[in-house]
C-alpha positions as CSV (number, residue, x, y, z in Angstrom):
1,M,98.6,66.7,-66.2
2,R,94.9,66.1,-66.5
3,S,92.4,68.8,-66.0
4,G,90.7,69.2,-62.7
5,L,87.5,67.7,-64.0
6,A,89.2,64.6,-65.5
7,T,91.1,64.2,-62.3
8,L,87.9,64.3,-60.2
9,R,86.1,61.9,-62.6
10,A,89.0,59.4,-62.1
11,V,88.5,59.4,-58.2
12,P,86.0,56.5,-57.3
13,M,84.2,58.5,-54.7
14,F,83.3,61.3,-57.3
15,E,82.9,59.4,-60.5
16,R,79.0,59.1,-60.2
17,L,78.4,62.8,-59.4
18,D,76.5,64.6,-62.1
19,G,78.4,67.2,-64.2
20,R,76.9,70.2,-62.3
21,L,78.1,68.9,-58.9
22,L,81.5,67.9,-60.4
23,G,81.8,71.4,-61.8
24,Q,81.1,72.9,-58.4
25,L,83.6,70.5,-56.7
26,D,86.1,71.4,-59.3
27,A,85.8,75.2,-58.7
28,I,87.0,74.7,-55.1
29,T,89.6,72.0,-55.8
30,E,93.3,72.6,-55.7
31,L,95.6,70.0,-57.3
32,L,98.9,69.8,-55.6
33,S,102.1,68.0,-56.0
34,V,104.1,67.9,-52.7
35,E,107.6,67.0,-52.0
36,P,108.5,64.0,-49.7
37,H,108.3,64.5,-46.1
38,Q,106.1,67.6,-46.4
39,E,103.7,68.0,-43.6
40,L,100.1,68.3,-44.9
41,C,98.3,68.6,-41.6
42,R,99.1,68.5,-37.9
43,Q,97.6,66.4,-35.2
44,G,94.9,68.3,-33.3
45,A,94.5,71.1,-35.9
46,I,91.1,71.6,-37.5
47,P,91.4,70.4,-41.2
48,A,90.7,73.0,-43.8
49,A,90.3,70.5,-46.7
50,L,89.7,67.0,-47.7
51,H,92.9,65.3,-49.0
52,V,92.6,62.8,-51.9
53,L,95.8,61.0,-52.5
54,L,96.2,60.2,-56.3
55,D,99.9,59.1,-56.4
56,G,102.6,58.3,-54.0
57,Q,102.0,57.6,-50.3
58,V,101.1,59.4,-47.2
59,V,102.3,58.4,-43.6
60,L,99.8,59.2,-40.8
61,S,101.6,59.5,-37.6
62,G,100.6,60.6,-34.0
63,M,102.4,62.0,-31.1
64,A,101.7,60.7,-27.5
65,P,101.7,63.0,-24.4
66,D,105.4,62.1,-23.7
67,E,106.1,63.4,-27.3
68,T,106.9,59.9,-28.7
69,Q,105.8,59.5,-32.2
70,A,104.4,56.4,-34.0
71,V,103.3,55.7,-37.5
72,M,99.5,55.0,-37.3
73,E,98.9,54.2,-41.0
74,V,100.4,54.3,-44.5
75,L,98.1,55.4,-47.2
76,R,98.4,54.6,-50.9
77,P,96.3,55.8,-53.8
78,V,93.5,56.2,-54.4
79,T,92.3,57.1,-50.9
80,C,91.3,60.2,-48.9
81,F,92.1,61.3,-45.5
82,V,90.7,63.6,-42.8
83,L,87.4,62.8,-44.3
84,A,85.6,62.4,-40.9
85,A,86.9,65.7,-39.7
86,V,86.0,67.6,-42.9
């Protein structure tokens, strides 16, 4: 696995940050590998972090008031999600 700095530099939205800012971002970054079907965040919850998808895919789904669930979007690398909320 690449170092945190090398991984951040490979993300298009961070590639132009200067070294000092990238280092600060690296200090608060947590690289995770998650299992399939793991819930990363819940609808309506206040997000605690920006998620950047580097590999695999993420399904964003929503639940209606009658508790029916629908897939809203399928994300593939390299993309981020919960950006507006963070």
